[in-house]
C-alpha positions as CSV (number, residue, x, y, z in Angstrom):
1,X,-0.1,-0.1,0.1
2,X,1.4,3.7,-1.0
3,X,0.1,7.0,0.3
4,X,1.1,10.5,0.7
5,X,1.3,12.0,4.4
6,X,2.7,14.7,6.3
7,X,4.9,14.1,9.5
8,X,3.3,15.9,12.2
9,X,5.7,14.8,15.0
10,X,8.2,12.2,15.9
11,X,7.6,10.1,19.1
12,X,10.7,11.1,21.3
13,X,9.0,8.7,24.0
14,X,10.9,5.6,22.7
15,X,14.2,4.9,21.6
16,X,15.1,6.1,18.1
17,X,17.7,3.2,17.7
18,X,18.0,-0.3,18.3
19,X,21.0,-2.7,18.2
20,X,20.7,-4.7,14.9
21,X,22.4,-7.0,12.5
22,X,25.0,-5.2,10.3
23,X,24.0,-7.5,7.4
24,X,20.2,-7.8,7.5
25,X,19.1,-5.0,10.0
26,X,17.0,-7.2,12.0
27,X,17.3,-6.6,15.6
28,X,19.8,-8.8,17.8
29,X,20.1,-10.3,21.2
30,X,22.8,-10.9,23.5
31,X,24.2,-14.4,23.3
32,X,27.0,-14.5,26.1
33,X,29.9,-12.2,24.5
34,X,28.5,-12.1,21.0
35,X,25.0,-11.3,19.3
36,X,22.0,-13.5,17.8
37,X,20.2,-12.4,14.6
38,X,17.3,-14.8,13.6
39,X,18.5,-14.6,10.2
40,X,22.4,-14.6,10.3
41,X,22.4,-16.5,13.6
42,X,25.6,-16.2,15.9
43,X,27.1,-12.5,15.3
44,X,30.6,-10.9,16.7
45,X,30.3,-7.8,18.6
46,X,31.7,-6.0,15.4
47,X,28.8,-7.6,13.3
48,X,26.0,-5.6,15.4
49,X,25.5,-2.1,14.8
50,X,23.0,0.4,16.0
51,X,20.3,1.0,13.7
52,X,17.4,3.7,13.2
53,X,13.9,3.0,14.7
54,X,12.4,6.3,14.1
55,X,8.2,6.2,15.2
56,X,6.7,9.1,13.0
57,X,3.0,10.4,13.8
58,X,1.6,11.2,10.3
59,X,-1.4,12.9,9.0
60,X,-3.4,12.3,6.1
61,X,-6.7,14.4,5.8
62,X,-8.4,13.9,9.4
63,X,-6.5,10.8,9.9
64,X,-3.7,10.0,12.0
65,X,-1.5,6.9,12.2
66,X,2.0,5.9,13.3
67,X,4.7,4.8,11.0
68,X,8.1,3.4,11.8
69,X,11.3,4.2,9.6
70,X,13.6,1.4,10.3
71,X,17.0,0.0,9.4
72,X,18.8,0.1,6.1
73,X,15.7,2.5,4.5
74,X,16.1,4.8,7.6
75,X,19.7,4.9,7.0
76,X,19.6,5.4,3.0
77,X,17.0,8.3,4.0
78,X,18.9,10.1,6.5
79,X,22.6,9.3,4.8
80,X,24.0,9.1,8.2
81,X,24.5,5.5,9.9
82,X,22.7,5.7,13.4
83,X,26.3,5.0,15.1
84,X,27.6,8.2,13.7
85,X,24.5,10.3,15.3
86,X,24.7,8.5,18.7
87,X,28.5,9.7,18.8
88,X,27.8,13.4,19.1
89,X,24.2,13.2,20.4
90,X,23.1,12.8,24.1
91,X,19.5,12.8,25.0
92,X,19.9,14.3,28.3
93,X,17.3,17.7,27.2
94,X,15.2,14.8,25.8
95,X,15.2,16.3,22.2
96,X,15.9,14.0,19.1
97,X,18.8,14.7,16.8
98,X,18.2,17.5,14.2
99,X,18.3,15.1,11.2
100,X,15.7,13.2,12.7
101,X,13.5,16.3,13.7
102,X,13.7,17.4,10.1
103,X,11.1,15.1,8.8
104,X,8.4,17.1,11.1
105,X,6.5,19.0,8.5
106,X,7.4,17.2,5.6
107,X,5.0,15.6,3.3
108,X,6.5,12.4,2.2
109,X,5.3,9.2,0.1
110,X,5.1,6.2,1.9
111,X,5.2,2.4,1.1
112,X,3.3,0.5,3.7
113,X,4.2,-3.2,4.5
114,X,2.1,-5.3,6.7
115,X,3.3,-8.5,8.2
116,X,1.9,-11.7,6.5
117,X,-0.8,-13.5,8.5
118,X,0.0,-16.7,10.2
């Protein structure tokens, strides 16, 4: 499904990054001193990386929804790895990085993917 909507806000209540697999961008879990990816399995610490998970509150007409901009798609859009922004950004004041906040007010084309029903 594709639609055009305006980003009204970024949900700053949730983390805007997650630890993911550097190959497939899926979230990883700790496995001893390494990490576990459901797709790529056991990863060394160097194979895990910070990835974007940006919760956008979007509006179209009178409707509102939350869209997630995540992983490789977000990195391609922002043109900076999440790890690069984390090095220079502190969340002490509760704000988001400027490049993330810059989505607010933009009207964008979205391609929405829904998970397959089981």
